[in-house]
C-alpha positions in Angstrom: -28.2 20.9 9.6 -25.9 18.2 10.7 -23.6 17.2 7.7 -23.3 13.4 7.7 -19.7 12.1 7.3 -18.3 10.7 4.2 -18.0 7.0 4.3 -14.7 5.4 3.9 -13.6 5.6 -0.2 -11.6 6.6 -2.7 -11.6 10.0 -4.3 -10.2 10.7 -7.9 -9.5 14.1 -9.4 -8.1 14.6 -12.7 -6.4 17.9 -13.4 -5.0 18.0 -17.0 -2.4 15.1 -17.5 -2.2 14.1 -13.9 -4.5 12.0 -11.8 -4.8 12.5 -8.3 -6.1 9.5 -6.0 -6.9 10.3 -2.2 -7.8 7.4 0.2 -10.4 8.8 2.4 -11.2 7.0 5.7 -9.4 9.7 8.1 -11.4 8.4 11.4 -9.4 5.2 11.2 -6.1 6.6 9.5 -7.0 5.4 6.1 -7.3 1.7 6.6 -8.6 0.2 3.8 -12.0 -1.3 3.9 -12.9 -4.1 1.4 -14.9 -1.4 -0.9 -11.7 0.9 -0.7 -9.8 -2.0 -2.0 -12.3 -2.3 -5.2 -12.5 1.2 -5.5 -8.6 1.1 -5.9 -8.8 -1.6 -8.7 -11.6 0.4 -10.5 -9.7 3.4 -10.5 -6.4 1.8 -11.7 -8.5 0.2 -14.4 -10.3 3.3 -15.5 -6.7 5.2 -15.6 -5.3 2.5 -17.8 -8.0 3.1 -20.3 -7.4 6.9 -20.6 -4.8 7.6 -22.6 -4.7 11.4 -21.4 -3.5 10.5 -18.0 0.3 10.6 -17.9 0.8 10.5 -14.2 -1.0 9.2 -11.0 -0.3 10.5 -7.4 -1.7 8.9 -4.6 -2.3 10.3 -1.0 -4.2 9.5 2.0 -6.9 12.3 3.5 -5.4 14.4 6.5 -1.8 14.3 8.0 -2.1 11.3 10.0 -1.5 8.2 7.7 -1.1 7.4 3.9 -2.8 4.4 4.8 -2.8 2.7 8.3 -3.3 -1.2 6.6 -6.6 -2.8 6.3 -9.8 -2.5 8.2 -9.4 -5.3 11.0 -13.4 -5.8 11.2 -13.5 -7.6 7.5 -11.3 -10.0 8.8 -13.9 -11.6 11.5 -16.0 -13.6 9.2 -13.1 -14.6 7.1 -13.9 -18.1 5.9 -11.7 -19.1 3.1 -8.0 -18.6 4.7 -5.5 -17.4 1.7 -8.5 -16.2 -0.4 -8.5 -12.8 0.8 -4.5 -12.4 0.3 -5.1 -13.7 -3.3 -7.6 -11.3 -4.2 -5.8 -8.3 -2.6 -2.6 -9.7 -4.7 -5.2 -9.3 -8.3 -5.8 -5.8 -6.5 -2.4 -4.8 -6.5 -1.7 -6.1 -9.5 -3.6 -3.2 -11.2 -1.8 -0.8 -9.5 1.7 -2.3 -10.1 1.1 -2.6 -13.9 -0.7 1.0 -14.2 1.0 1.9 -17.8 1.9 5.2 -16.1 4.5 6.5 -13.6 2.9 6.6 -10.2 4.1 8.6 -7.1 2.7 8.0 -3.3 2.6 11.0 -1.4 3.2 10.1 2.3 2.6 11.9 5.6 2.5 9.8 8.9 2.0 6.1 8.6 2.2 3.8 5.8 1.8 0.2 7.4 0.8 -3.3 6.5 -1.4 -2.6 3.0 -0.4 1.0 3.2 3.4 0.0 2.9 2.3 -2.3 -0.2 0.5 0.3 -1.9 3.2 2.8 -1.3 6.0 0.5 -2.9 3.7 -0.5 -5.7 3.9 2.8 -6.7 7.1 4.2 -8.7 8.1 6.9 -6.3 7.5 7.9 -2.8 8.1 11.3 -1.2 7.3 11.3 2.4 7.6 14.1 5.1 10.7 13.3 7.2 8.2 11.9 10.4 6.7 9.5 7.9 7.0 5.8 9.3 7.0 2.5 7.5 6.5 -1.2 8.3 4.4 -4.4 8.1 3.9 -5.0 12.2 1.6 -8.5 11.3 3.6 -10.6 14.0 2.8 -8.0 16.9 -1.0 -6.9 15.6 -2.8 -9.9 13.7 -0.6 -13.1 13.0 -1.5 -13.1 9.6 0.8 -13.2 6.8 1.7 -11.6 2.9 1.4 -13.4 -0.3 4.8 -14.1 -2.3 4.0 -11.7 -4.7 4.0 -8.9 -2.2 6.8 -10.7 -0.3 9.0 -10.3 -3.6 7.7 -7.1 -4.7 8.9 -5.2 -1.4 12.0 -7.3 -1.2 12.9 -5.9 -4.7 12.3 -2.4 -3.4 13.3 -2.4 0.2 16.0 -5.5 0.1 15.5 -8.7 2.2 17.2 -7.5 5.0 14.9 -4.4 5.5 11.9 -6.8 5.0 13.1 -9.2 7.9 13.7 -6.4 9.8 10.1 -5.1 9.2 8.6 -8.6 9.4 10.3 -10.4 12.2 11.0 -7.4 14.7 7.8 -5.3 14.2 9.7 -2.0 14.3 8.0 0.9 12.0 11.5 2.3 10.2 11.6 6.2 10.0 11.8 7.9 6.6 15.5 9.0 7.1 16.6 5.4 6.8 14.5 4.5 4.0 15.7 7.7 2.3 19.2 6.5 2.5 18.7 3.2 1.1 16.8 4.9 -2.1 13.7 3.5 -1.3 12.3 7.0 -1.1 12.9 9.5 -3.7 12.4 12.5 -1.6 11.7 13.6 2.2 10.2 17.2 2.4 8.3 19.0 4.7 4.5 18.8 5.0 4.1 22.4 3.8 6.0 21.6 0.2 5.1 18.1 0.0 2.4 18.8 -2.4 4.3 21.0 -4.7 7.1 18.4 -4.8 4.6 15.5 -5.7 3.2 18.0 -8.4 6.7 19.1 -9.6 7.9 15.4 -10.3 4.7 14.1 -11.9 4.9 17.6 -14.3 8.7 16.4 -15.2 7.5 12.7 -16.1 4.1 13.7 -17.7 5.9 15.3 -20.9 8.3 12.1 -21.5 7.5 9.6 -24.0 4.4 7.6 -22.7 4.9 4.2 -24.5 8.8 4.4 -23.4 7.6 4.6 -19.6 5.0 2.3 -20.4 7.5 -0.7 -21.7 10.1 0.5 -18.9 8.1 -0.2 -15.9 5.9 -3.3 -17.1 9.3 -5.0 -18.3 10.5 -4.3 -14.7 7.0 -5.6 -12.9 7.0 -8.8 -15.3 10.8 -9.6 -14.3 10.1 -9.1 -10.7 6.9 -11.5 -10.8 8.2 -13.9 -12.9 8.6 -17.8 -11.4 6.7 -16.8 -7.8 6.7 -19.8 -5.6 3.6 -21.7 -4.9 3.0 -20.9 -1.0 -0.3 -22.0 -0.5 0.3 -24.2 2.4 1.9 -21.5 4.3 -0.9 -18.9 3.9 -3.6 -21.5 4.7 -1.7 -22.5 7.6 -1.3 -19.0 9.0 -5.0 -18.0 8.0 -6.6 -20.8 9.4 -4.5 -20.7 12.6 -5.9 -20.0 16.3 -3.1 -17.3 17.0 -4.8 -15.1 13.4 -8.2 -15.3 15.1 -6.9 -14.5 18.3 -5.0 -11.4 16.6 -8.1 -10.2 15.0 -10.0 -10.5 18.4 -7.4 -8.8 20.3 -7.1 -6.0 18.0 -10.8 -5.3 18.0 -11.0 -5.2 22.0 -8.2 -3.3 22.3 -6.0 -5.5 24.3 -2.4 -7.6 23.5 -2.8 -10.6 21.6 -1.6 -14.0 23.2 0.2 -15.9 20.9 0.3 -20.0 21.2 1.7 -20.9 18.0 -1.4 -23.0 17.3 
């Protein structure tokens, strides 16, 4: 009997007070399809309503990537310019505002939306070989929303965000460990145990205090964000963005024109 491959999805497993969420699309290095984005919001909403869960751990299936970005195919028929970023913002808001501590367990790549998801978590534990970045100036020619830029700038610092965005460099884990962005780097054979140990440490602490602490910080970070609709609309309606999507799907380098 031939086993049918599992369609891209998020998997939720609850063990005692700890929720384990897996981004499961290993054939595409756990790239996020739109149903996976919707699944992320559904899981965050269900965890928020479950007072028995005290910590959530997020990881990617396999060892190649945490999340490698978004599934590019979904950009082919994108018609509503900045509406995509607005919709994703709402989903990330659910993760950023979970009332419990969250941990991203990272092996391989955390790029594009993978970096944003990891940064939306409270703590990040990775292997020393993990790499992080937002190479959209090299790949798709799209942009980030002010909410996402403000969030990652607060966690990474503006100079590092500029390095990621303007040079499209992928940053190795040891450099981010030194900045405090990563809580810990550890070998793959021990990373699950390290994440579980941190989760167990936090699961016995005062949950209302944890909620107040992290949600106050989230509200501070997202207070008085500027309206950048004009910049997102210009980017997503540009010929360069359409060229970036087509070039990616055709497996060739994009030819940027600045139009």
